Backbone as CSV, one residue per row, in Angstrom:
resi,resn,N_x,N_y,N_z,CA_x,CA_y,CA_z,C_x,C_y,C_z
1,UNK,23.274,-5.658,7.001,22.076,-6.034,7.661,21.219,-4.700,7.060
2,UNK,19.806,-4.718,6.878,19.211,-3.929,6.234,18.517,-2.879,7.662
3,UNK,18.688,-1.575,7.545,18.003,-0.776,8.137,16.422,-1.045,8.630
4,UNK,16.300,-0.833,9.914,14.795,-0.577,9.999,14.063,-0.037,9.794
5,UNK,12.682,-0.278,9.183,11.635,0.872,8.856,10.662,1.036,9.937
6,UNK,10.980,2.288,10.268,10.180,2.825,11.629,9.128,3.692,11.082
7,UNK,7.923,3.288,11.850,6.729,4.263,11.847,6.923,5.672,11.523
8,UNK,8.108,6.128,12.045,8.326,7.687,12.010,8.777,8.027,10.593
9,UNK,9.335,6.934,9.970,9.525,7.148,8.535,8.780,7.075,7.433
10,UNK,7.504,5.987,7.797,6.296,5.789,7.210,5.506,7.343,7.294
11,UNK,5.116,7.543,8.435,4.369,8.788,8.479,4.787,10.116,8.670
12,UNK,6.322,10.213,8.343,6.872,11.523,8.534,7.044,12.257,7.514
13,UNK,6.341,11.791,6.285,6.079,12.838,5.099,4.809,12.933,4.917
14,UNK,4.096,13.738,4.716,2.863,14.199,4.231,2.430,13.558,2.848
15,UNK,3.056,13.929,2.111,2.918,13.232,0.627,2.763,11.724,0.658
16,UNK,3.399,11.015,1.629,3.622,9.819,1.451,2.364,9.276,2.260
17,UNK,1.765,9.983,3.122,0.729,9.454,4.023,-0.477,9.966,3.085
18,UNK,-0.491,10.791,2.507,-1.571,10.882,1.230,-1.826,9.943,0.075
19,UNK,-0.625,9.447,-0.079,-0.606,8.320,-1.054,-1.187,7.159,-0.342
20,UNK,-0.373,7.068,0.613,-0.902,5.706,1.584,-2.398,5.515,1.731
21,UNK,-2.852,6.504,2.239,-4.469,6.998,2.665,-5.399,6.641,0.956
22,UNK,-4.857,7.179,0.134,-5.272,7.079,-1.243,-5.553,5.685,-1.762
23,UNK,-4.420,4.806,-1.454,-4.616,3.366,-1.804,-5.160,2.732,-0.825
24,UNK,-4.935,3.101,0.341,-5.875,2.098,1.289,-7.289,2.188,1.493
25,UNK,-7.600,3.504,0.645,-9.157,3.789,0.610,-9.893,3.299,-0.858
26,UNK,-8.988,3.300,-1.938,-9.379,2.776,-3.095,-8.604,1.475,-3.438
27,UNK,-7.698,1.205,-2.888,-7.035,-0.250,-3.245,-5.822,-0.528,-4.202
28,UNK,-6.499,0.368,-5.461,-5.757,0.243,-6.691,-5.907,1.699,-7.157
29,UNK,-4.697,2.265,-7.856,-4.907,3.566,-8.686,-3.621,3.495,-9.744
30,UNK,-3.790,4.128,-10.707,-2.982,4.453,-11.590,-1.991,5.432,-11.095
31,UNK,-0.408,5.565,-11.599,0.171,6.271,-11.075,-0.175,7.924,-11.605
32,UNK,-0.643,8.255,-12.645,-1.320,9.285,-13.226,-2.266,9.873,-12.138
33,UNK,-3.164,8.916,-11.424,-4.265,9.569,-10.935,-3.703,9.791,-9.198
34,UNK,-2.480,9.074,-8.704,-2.205,9.293,-7.516,-1.465,10.648,-7.675
35,UNK,-0.566,10.936,-8.891,-0.143,12.334,-9.030,-1.016,13.628,-9.023
36,UNK,-2.149,13.262,-9.624,-3.421,14.151,-9.892,-3.803,14.416,-8.232
37,UNK,-3.918,13.396,-7.824,-4.625,13.725,-6.606,-3.937,13.930,-5.472
38,UNK,-2.937,13.365,-5.193,-2.054,13.994,-4.364,-1.209,15.217,-4.719
39,UNK,-1.368,15.610,-5.732,-0.884,17.090,-6.519,0.779,16.986,-6.311
40,UNK,1.438,15.821,-6.921,2.721,15.594,-6.487,3.545,15.609,-7.967
41,UNK,4.760,15.727,-8.148,5.233,15.761,-9.386,5.684,14.266,-9.596
42,UNK,5.870,13.596,-10.582,5.994,12.228,-10.987,7.448,11.466,-10.138
43,UNK,8.338,12.561,-10.011,9.409,12.039,-9.561,9.371,11.862,-8.055
44,UNK,8.705,12.810,-7.228,8.348,12.638,-5.873,7.335,11.316,-5.498
45,UNK,6.105,11.300,-6.442,5.488,10.063,-6.079,6.383,8.892,-6.135
46,UNK,7.193,8.601,-7.261,7.668,7.564,-7.978,8.486,7.278,-6.487
47,UNK,9.284,8.519,-5.387,10.168,8.011,-4.484,9.373,7.383,-3.416
48,UNK,8.237,8.229,-3.255,7.056,7.616,-2.093,6.791,6.339,-2.349
49,UNK,6.380,6.070,-3.799,5.782,4.487,-3.750,6.465,3.590,-3.756
50,UNK,7.941,3.988,-4.245,9.185,2.790,-4.076,9.390,2.428,-2.409
51,UNK,9.363,3.613,-1.486,9.271,3.452,-0.152,8.362,2.208,0.463
52,UNK,7.209,2.725,0.168,5.747,2.021,0.232,5.955,0.464,-0.215
53,UNK,6.441,0.286,-1.228,6.717,-1.222,-1.968,7.970,-1.533,-0.926
54,UNK,8.968,-1.052,-0.649,10.046,-1.683,0.195,9.428,-2.095,1.542
55,UNK,8.664,-1.398,2.314,7.656,-1.650,3.434,6.795,-2.769,3.125
56,UNK,6.163,-3.153,2.154,5.525,-4.077,1.849,4.077,-3.898,1.899
57,UNK,3.878,-2.226,2.044,2.528,-2.029,1.834,1.695,-1.859,0.682
58,UNK,2.541,-1.803,-0.540,2.164,-1.310,-1.881,2.920,-2.273,-2.782
59,UNK,2.016,-2.822,-3.692,2.475,-3.593,-4.969,2.387,-2.913,-6.276
60,UNK,3.258,-2.886,-7.135,3.226,-2.453,-8.507,3.086,-3.558,-9.274
61,UNK,2.075,-3.037,-10.296,1.917,-4.076,-11.374,1.661,-3.069,-12.608
62,UNK,2.353,-3.788,-13.918,2.534,-3.221,-15.036,1.535,-3.723,-16.270
63,UNK,1.101,-2.857,-16.842,0.591,-3.584,-17.942,0.836,-2.833,-19.235
64,UNK,1.883,-3.351,-19.927,2.563,-2.204,-20.960,3.429,-1.011,-20.213
65,UNK,2.874,0.118,-20.725,3.806,1.280,-20.153,2.552,1.871,-18.959
66,UNK,1.434,1.106,-18.625,1.077,1.490,-17.495,1.079,1.128,-16.375
67,UNK,1.234,1.816,-15.081,1.603,1.159,-13.958,0.286,1.300,-12.958
68,UNK,0.118,0.475,-12.415,-1.194,0.491,-11.223,-0.251,-0.049,-9.965
69,UNK,-0.825,0.831,-8.961,-0.383,0.627,-7.526,-1.321,0.049,-6.762
70,UNK,-1.204,-1.254,-6.125,-1.969,-1.881,-5.451,-1.810,-1.850,-3.652
71,UNK,-2.879,-1.494,-2.849,-2.893,-1.330,-1.641,-2.551,-3.052,-1.244
72,UNK,-1.676,-3.546,-0.552,-1.633,-5.100,-0.016,-2.352,-5.447,1.099
73,UNK,-3.754,-5.707,1.008,-4.460,-5.957,2.144,-4.024,-7.285,2.526
74,UNK,-3.134,-8.042,2.106,-2.722,-9.452,2.637,-1.789,-9.163,3.445
75,UNK,-1.078,-7.828,3.736,-0.161,-7.764,4.766,-0.779,-7.000,5.979
76,UNK,-0.331,-7.680,7.149,-1.047,-7.215,8.397,-0.837,-5.894,8.649
77,UNK,0.090,-5.366,8.362,0.433,-3.673,8.847,-0.201,-2.925,7.701
78,UNK,-0.555,-3.300,6.590,-1.635,-2.707,5.928,-2.982,-2.940,6.084
79,UNK,-3.460,-4.285,6.530,-4.643,-4.116,7.100,-4.814,-3.341,8.391
80,UNK,-3.870,-3.123,9.414,-4.015,-2.292,10.540,-4.336,-0.988,9.988
81,UNK,-3.411,-0.543,9.198,-3.293,1.007,8.912,-4.339,1.179,8.421
82,UNK,-5.123,0.721,7.431,-6.441,0.843,6.872,-7.538,0.900,7.934
83,UNK,-7.495,-0.357,8.665,-8.581,0.004,9.954,-8.349,1.350,10.904
84,UNK,-7.210,1.520,11.141,-6.778,2.728,11.990,-7.541,4.109,11.041
85,UNK,-7.202,3.682,10.020,-7.342,5.038,8.923,-9.019,5.275,8.704
86,UNK,-9.449,4.445,8.716,-11.138,4.204,9.075,-11.662,4.650,10.136
87,UNK,-11.006,4.592,11.119,-11.356,4.478,12.656,-10.925,6.243,12.920
88,UNK,-9.874,6.663,12.295,-9.744,7.780,12.522,-10.501,8.887,11.750
89,UNK,-11.190,8.507,10.544,-11.849,9.239,9.733,-12.853,9.501,10.272
90,UNK,-13.489,8.470,10.686,-14.937,8.201,11.267,-15.317,9.292,12.368
91,UNK,-14.036,9.102,13.301,-13.892,9.861,14.460,-14.044,11.463,14.152
92,UNK,-13.400,11.910,13.105,-12.981,13.009,12.525,-14.420,13.527,12.184
93,UNK,-15.266,12.843,11.392,-16.298,13.021,11.062,-17.152,13.110,11.907
94,UNK,-17.595,12.315,13.053,-18.199,12.482,14.080,-18.072,13.655,14.719
95,UNK,-16.731,13.895,15.071,-16.400,15.279,15.978,-16.778,16.411,15.154
96,UNK,-16.567,16.497,14.056,-17.574,17.659,13.550,-18.629,17.841,13.333
97,UNK,-19.361,16.789,13.474,-20.830,16.922,13.248,-21.291,17.282,14.844
98,UNK,-20.577,16.543,16.110,-20.850,16.877,17.374,-20.381,18.443,17.320
99,UNK,-19.529,18.811,16.798,-18.956,20.092,17.147,-19.886,21.219,16.472
100,UNK,-20.708,20.887,15.250,-21.442,21.678,14.552,-22.873,21.639,15.284
101,UNK,-23.121,20.688,15.986,-24.607,20.644,16.710,-24.631,21.567,17.799
102,UNK,-23.376,22.273,18.118,-23.734,23.291,19.109,-24.063,24.553,18.511
103,UNK,-24.092,24.796,17.417,-24.355,25.986,16.834,-26.084,25.642,16.260
104,UNK,-26.799,27.124,16.654,-28.078,27.184,15.812,-28.295,26.806,14.508
105,UNK,-29.338,26.033,14.133,-29.694,26.081,12.774,-30.144,27.366,12.353
106,UNK,-29.986,27.609,11.048,-30.751,28.769,10.553,-31.481,28.202,9.176
107,UNK,-32.974,28.622,8.911,-33.763,27.954,7.856,-34.282,29.153,7.455
């Protein structure tokens, strides 16, 4: 029997969350862009992408030597995570704006 994939495992790695966030917001990225934007080495990025494919959140597409990773919006967990991320990011931006409104403006 395959071990359960827990949310703690999914979100337990900062690098994995970075990759997941990038893909959720961009839908598709090449391995090169993921490595560059997440500031990871190839081996680390590949390991995390493999995990994300295993849990069904990401799909790999190959075009010759080019690998593209696609966020699987058809997966309910992927759609839910993306919705959570948008709510979280929006709330964070609103919170920053609210906190900044307490400071006097300088002209």
